[in-house]
C-alpha positions in Angstrom: 89.2 -52.2 -60.5 87.7 -55.1 -58.7 87.6 -53.4 -55.3 85.9 -50.3 -56.6 83.1 -50.4 -54.1 85.6 -50.0 -51.3 88.0 -47.7 -53.1 85.5 -45.1 -54.4 82.9 -42.9 -52.7 79.3 -42.9 -54.0 80.1 -39.7 -56.0 83.2 -41.1 -57.6 86.2 -39.9 -55.5 88.9 -42.4 -54.8 88.8 -42.4 -51.0 90.6 -45.5 -49.8 94.1 -46.3 -51.1 94.0 -49.7 -49.3 92.0 -51.1 -52.2 94.2 -50.0 -55.1 96.6 -53.0 -55.2 95.7 -53.6 -58.8 97.6 -50.5 -59.9 101.4 -50.9 -60.1 103.0 -47.6 -59.5 106.7 -47.7 -60.2 108.3 -50.6 -58.3 105.4 -50.8 -55.8 101.7 -51.2 -55.9 99.4 -48.2 -55.3 98.1 -49.3 -51.9 101.7 -48.7 -50.7 102.9 -45.6 -52.7 99.9 -44.4 -54.8 98.8 -41.4 -52.8 100.2 -38.9 -55.3 98.3 -40.2 -58.3 95.2 -40.7 -56.2 95.3 -37.1 -54.9 95.8 -35.9 -58.5 92.7 -37.9 -59.7 90.6 -36.4 -56.9 91.9 -32.9 -57.5 91.0 -33.0 -61.2 87.6 -34.4 -60.4 87.0 -31.7 -57.8 88.1 -29.1 -60.4 85.3 -30.3 -62.7 87.5 -32.2 -65.1 86.1 -35.4 -66.7 88.8 -37.9 -65.6 89.2 -41.6 -65.2 91.4 -43.0 -62.4 93.2 -45.3 -64.9 94.2 -42.3 -67.1 95.6 -40.3 -64.2 97.4 -43.3 -62.9 98.9 -44.1 -66.3 99.9 -40.4 -66.9 101.7 -40.0 -63.6 103.3 -43.5 -63.7 104.8 -42.6 -67.1 106.7 -39.6 -65.6 107.4 -41.1 -62.1 111.1 -41.0 -61.4 113.2 -43.4 -59.3 110.8 -46.3 -60.0 108.6 -44.8 -57.3 111.0 -45.6 -54.5 110.5 -42.0 -53.3 106.8 -41.9 -53.9 105.6 -39.0 -56.2 108.0 -36.1 -55.9 106.6 -32.5 -55.9 108.3 -31.9 -59.2 106.3 -34.7 -60.8 103.1 -33.3 -59.4 103.9 -29.9 -60.9 104.8 -31.4 -64.2 101.5 -33.3 -64.4 99.5 -30.2 -63.5 101.2 -28.3 -66.2 100.6 -31.1 -68.8 96.9 -30.9 -67.9 96.8 -27.1 -68.2 95.7 -26.7 -64.6 96.3 -23.2 -63.2 97.2 -23.5 -59.5 99.0 -21.6 -56.7 101.7 -23.4 -54.7 101.7 -22.3 -51.1 104.0 -23.7 -48.5 103.6 -23.7 -44.7 100.7 -24.5 -42.4 100.0 -20.9 -41.5 100.2 -19.6 -45.0 97.9 -22.3 -46.3 95.4 -21.8 -43.6 95.4 -18.0 -44.2 94.9 -18.4 -47.9 92.4 -21.3 -48.1 89.2 -19.1 -48.3 90.1 -18.1 -51.9 90.3 -21.7 -53.2 87.8 -24.3 -54.2 90.0 -27.4 -54.1 93.6 -28.6 -53.8 96.2 -31.1 -52.8 98.3 -31.1 -49.6 101.6 -32.9 -49.1 102.5 -33.4 -45.5 104.3 -35.6 -43.0 102.2 -37.6 -40.5 103.6 -40.4 -38.4 106.9 -40.5 -40.3 105.1 -40.9 -43.7 104.9 -38.3 -46.5 101.4 -38.3 -47.9 99.3 -36.5 -50.5 95.6 -35.8 -50.1 93.1 -33.9 -52.2 90.2 -31.8 -50.9 87.3 -29.9 -52.2 85.2 -27.2 -50.6 81.9 -28.1 -48.8 80.9 -24.6 -47.7 82.6 -21.3 -46.7 84.5 -23.1 -43.9 84.5 -26.8 -44.3 86.5 -28.9 -46.7 86.1 -32.5 -47.7 89.4 -34.5 -47.7 89.9 -37.8 -49.5 92.2 -40.8 -48.7 93.5 -39.2 -45.5 94.2 -42.4 -43.4 92.3 -45.4 -42.1 89.2 -44.1 -40.4 89.3 -40.8 -42.3 89.0 -41.9 -45.9 86.3 -39.3 -46.6 86.6 -36.6 -44.0 85.0 -33.2 -43.5 86.6 -30.5 -41.3 88.2 -27.0 -41.6 91.7 -26.6 -42.9 92.8 -25.5 -39.4 91.4 -28.7 -37.9 93.0 -30.8 -40.5 96.4 -29.2 -40.1 96.2 -29.6 -36.3 95.7 -33.4 -36.6 99.3 -34.5 -35.8 100.7 -33.1 -39.1 104.3 -32.1 -38.8 105.6 -28.7 -39.8 108.8 -30.3 -41.0 109.2 -30.9 -43.9 107.1 -28.0 -44.9 103.4 -28.7 -45.7 103.0 -28.0 -49.4 99.8 -27.2 -51.3 98.7 -27.0 -54.9 95.5 -24.9 -54.8 92.9 -24.1 -57.4 91.0 -20.8 -57.2 87.2 -20.6 -56.7 
């Protein structure tokens, strides 16, 4: 990845989707529709798995339906988590996610913001704060509470969906 300095944080998380144009993901390139595989890579890393971005990209690209015209469907994310033997809880809705978050160390959120569906991964910083990756320009590597994150212009429709991994 030639833009790795810009795409990755110092500790190896993929934080800026804008620099992933080298990765074709279905019909498109990843800087357009790669948030699903990027979030999955960051989740697996946060969960302590030894992963490489290229392997996660390839694994999800192989099972990506509709040539990526619909991004990464939730069903595809579930399938990949199962293939990786990752135990997770799927929780839907802003209130339910915010109420449950204390029991989890990391996860992925799928949400609508400014008319775009987007996946982001996060990991726990302390008892209250979470570190979110690849949120949007200016918030590529962002620390806040779940309540603060969900209050940042994130729509309740369609429902916010999370894949959460226990502490």
